[in-house]
C-alpha positions in Angstrom: 83.9 108.4 61.0 86.5 109.8 58.6 87.2 107.3 55.9 89.7 108.1 53.2 89.6 106.7 49.7 92.7 104.8 48.7 94.1 104.7 45.2 93.7 101.4 43.5 95.0 100.4 40.1 92.7 98.4 37.9 93.7 95.9 35.3 92.9 96.4 31.6 93.2 100.2 31.8 96.6 101.6 30.9 95.4 105.2 30.5 98.6 106.3 32.2 100.6 104.6 29.5 99.6 107.2 27.0 102.9 109.2 27.1 102.3 111.5 24.1 104.3 114.6 25.1 101.8 116.9 23.5 99.1 115.5 25.8 101.2 115.0 28.9 103.3 118.2 29.1 102.7 118.6 32.8 104.1 115.1 33.4 107.1 115.7 31.3 107.9 119.0 33.1 107.8 117.4 36.5 110.7 115.1 35.6 114.4 115.8 35.8 116.5 115.7 32.7 117.5 112.0 32.9 113.9 111.0 33.5 112.7 113.2 30.6 115.1 111.4 28.3 113.9 108.0 29.5 110.3 109.1 29.1 110.8 110.4 25.6 112.6 107.2 24.6 109.6 105.2 25.7 107.1 107.1 23.5 106.0 105.1 20.4 104.9 106.7 17.1 101.3 106.4 18.3 102.0 108.2 21.6 101.6 105.1 23.7 104.5 103.7 25.7 106.6 101.2 23.8 106.2 98.7 26.7 102.4 98.9 26.7 100.5 95.9 25.2 97.6 97.7 23.6 95.7 94.5 23.0 95.8 93.3 26.6 96.0 96.8 28.0 98.9 96.0 30.3 102.5 97.0 30.9 105.1 94.4 29.7 107.7 95.7 32.1 105.5 96.5 35.1 108.0 95.1 37.7 110.9 97.0 36.1 109.1 100.2 35.0 110.8 103.5 35.6 110.3 105.4 38.9 108.1 108.0 37.2 105.6 105.2 36.2 105.1 104.3 39.9 102.1 105.9 41.6 104.0 106.1 44.9 106.3 108.7 43.3 103.6 111.0 41.9 103.3 113.3 44.9 107.1 113.7 45.0 107.2 114.5 41.3 104.5 117.1 41.5 105.3 118.7 44.9 109.0 119.4 44.9 108.5 121.6 48.0 107.7 118.6 50.2 110.0 118.4 53.2 109.9 114.6 53.3 109.9 112.6 50.1 106.5 111.0 49.7 108.0 107.6 48.8 110.1 107.6 52.0 107.1 108.7 54.0 105.0 105.9 52.6 107.7 103.3 53.2 108.2 104.5 56.8 104.5 104.7 57.5 103.9 101.1 56.2 107.1 99.6 57.7 106.7 98.7 61.4 110.5 98.6 61.9 110.8 102.2 60.8 107.9 103.2 63.1 109.6 101.4 66.0 112.3 104.1 65.8 109.6 106.7 66.6 109.4 105.2 70.1 112.8 106.6 71.0 111.8 110.1 70.1 110.0 112.7 72.3 106.2 112.2 72.2 105.5 115.4 70.3 108.1 114.6 67.6 106.9 111.0 67.3 103.3 112.1 66.9 104.2 114.7 64.3 106.3 112.2 62.3 103.5 109.6 62.2 100.8 112.2 61.3 103.0 113.6 58.6 103.4 110.1 57.2 99.7 109.5 57.3 99.0 112.9 55.6 101.5 112.1 52.9 99.6 108.9 52.2 96.3 110.7 52.1 97.8 113.3 49.8 99.3 110.6 47.6 96.0 108.7 47.3 94.0 111.9 46.5 96.6 112.9 43.8 96.7 109.4 42.3 92.9 109.1 42.2 92.6 112.6 40.5 95.4 111.8 38.0 93.9 108.4 37.1 90.4 109.9 36.6 91.9 112.6 34.4 93.8 110.1 32.3 90.9 107.6 32.1 88.5 110.4 31.1 90.8 111.5 28.3 91.6 108.0 26.9 88.5 105.9 27.6 85.8 108.5 28.4 84.3 109.8 31.6 81.3 107.5 31.4 82.9 104.5 29.9 83.4 101.0 31.4 87.0 101.7 32.5 85.9 104.8 34.5 83.1 102.8 36.1 85.5 100.0 37.0 88.0 102.5 38.5 85.4 104.2 40.6 84.1 100.9 41.8 87.6 99.9 42.8 88.0 103.1 44.8 84.6 102.6 46.5 85.7 99.1 47.4 88.7 100.5 49.3 86.4 102.7 51.2 84.0 99.8 52.1 87.1 97.8 53.2 88.3 100.6 55.4 84.8 100.9 57.0 84.7 97.2 57.7 88.2 97.2 59.2 87.2 100.0 61.6 84.1 98.1 63.0 
């Protein structure tokens, strides 16, 4: 049984909100010029996002955060050669109305489209998990409570997936 880990954000972390350009050069380079300007405008004197509540470790603008702060967009930002935008692939794969359009296509094309969407989701989850682990390790330590909570959340998604397949 092939079970894939799914990315899961945890509350009280905020490691991704450390925007210090000296520490996050690869992130800044993945952005277009307008995104870079927005990113740099969000960096506080301490290197943390101006919208990050350091006491509660939460984003104060979570629902209105920029596109580069959204995990669904990570794969698209870091893999410009992708033939289908990861966000669009994810939306299509998770939207039954979009997948209904697949029924009108030849079987080979429909199968290819669905498997491409699923692979994009797997790639996105793997990248998001790796990025979070890297950020958590650099901000809160690789053996700290935040990393343990993150790893437990990822293991929980695997257990849920196994239960759903039974």
